[in-house]
C-alpha positions in Angstrom: -111.6 35.0 31.5 -112.2 37.9 29.8 -109.4 38.5 27.1 -110.3 42.1 25.0 -113.3 44.5 25.2 -113.2 47.1 22.4 -115.5 50.1 23.3 -116.3 52.2 19.1 -117.8 55.4 20.4 -118.0 55.2 15.9 -120.0 52.1 15.5 -121.6 53.0 18.8 -120.6 49.4 19.7 -118.7 46.8 22.5 -116.9 43.6 21.4 -115.6 42.1 23.9 -113.4 38.6 23.6 -113.6 35.5 26.9 -111.3 32.7 26.6 -110.6 29.6 28.9 -113.1 29.1 31.8 -116.4 31.3 31.9 -116.7 32.3 35.8 -119.0 35.1 37.6 -116.1 36.8 38.4 -115.1 37.3 35.3 -118.9 38.9 33.5 -118.5 41.3 37.1 -115.0 42.1 36.1 -116.3 43.1 32.7 -119.0 44.9 33.5 -116.9 47.3 36.2 -114.9 47.7 33.2 -117.5 48.4 31.2 -118.9 50.9 33.2 -115.5 52.9 33.9 -114.9 53.1 30.6 -114.4 57.0 29.1 -116.3 56.0 25.8 -118.8 54.0 27.2 -122.6 53.9 26.6 -125.9 52.0 28.2 -127.4 53.1 24.3 -124.2 51.1 22.7 -124.8 47.1 21.2 -122.7 44.5 22.0 -121.1 41.6 20.5 -119.9 38.8 22.6 -117.4 36.2 21.2 -117.2 33.0 23.6 -116.3 31.2 21.2 -113.1 30.2 22.7 -114.5 30.0 26.6 -114.1 26.1 27.4 -116.1 25.8 30.7 -118.7 27.7 32.0 -118.8 27.8 35.7 -121.5 30.4 36.3 -124.4 29.0 37.9 -128.4 29.4 37.4 -129.2 31.8 40.5 -125.7 33.6 39.9 -127.7 34.4 35.8 -130.1 35.9 37.6 -128.2 37.6 39.8 -126.5 39.6 36.2 -129.7 40.6 35.4 -129.4 44.0 37.3 -125.6 44.0 36.6 -125.2 44.3 32.8 -124.9 48.0 31.5 -127.1 48.4 28.4 -130.0 49.4 27.9 -132.9 47.0 27.5 -133.3 48.4 23.5 -129.3 47.9 22.6 -129.0 45.1 20.5 -126.6 42.1 22.1 -125.2 39.2 19.9 -123.8 36.6 21.6 -121.6 33.9 19.5 -121.1 30.4 20.9 -120.0 27.4 19.1 -119.9 24.7 21.3 -123.2 23.5 22.7 -122.0 24.0 26.8 -121.5 27.6 25.1 -124.7 28.1 24.0 -126.1 26.6 26.6 -125.0 29.6 28.9 -125.6 31.7 26.0 -129.3 30.7 25.5 -129.5 30.6 29.3 -128.8 34.0 29.9 -130.8 35.4 26.9 -133.7 33.7 28.9 -133.1 35.3 32.1 -132.1 38.4 31.1 -135.8 38.4 29.2 -134.5 41.1 26.4 -135.9 40.6 22.8 -132.5 42.3 21.6 -129.9 39.4 23.0 -129.5 36.5 19.5 -127.7 33.6 19.7 -125.0 33.3 16.7 -123.1 30.5 15.8 -121.1 32.4 13.5 -119.1 36.0 13.9 -120.3 37.9 10.6 -123.9 36.5 10.8 -123.5 38.7 14.6 -122.0 41.5 12.9 -124.9 41.8 9.7 -127.3 41.6 12.4 -126.5 44.3 14.2 -126.1 46.6 11.1 -128.9 45.4 10.0 -131.1 47.0 12.6 -128.3 49.9 13.1 -129.0 50.9 9.4 -133.0 50.3 10.2 -132.4 52.7 12.6 -130.8 55.3 11.0 -133.0 55.4 7.8 -136.3 56.2 10.6 -134.8 59.3 12.2 
């Protein structure tokens, strides 16, 4: 279930947190919320906190269908934060299915933020 979704246009960052059971409907609801948010841009980075997810019911086939659903650009930096084996399995499966090199899985929220910010700073310096 989607617990929170914050779109920060100053940081160009979306932060989302899921809890309980994570089902396909939850991801689709998140997608709908992002697309409807007036300040959202597909160029933003994303941090998704899965550490409070107790069960993942999204199948591999459903993951494949998500490839075209999530509204971020391929170059957007996207971090998934996990703290259990089943969360990690789901996050890595999602990363593999998306075929995006800009999706990383972390076991620490702080490490995820550091990676997102270091990439943002590096991009800003090259401009």
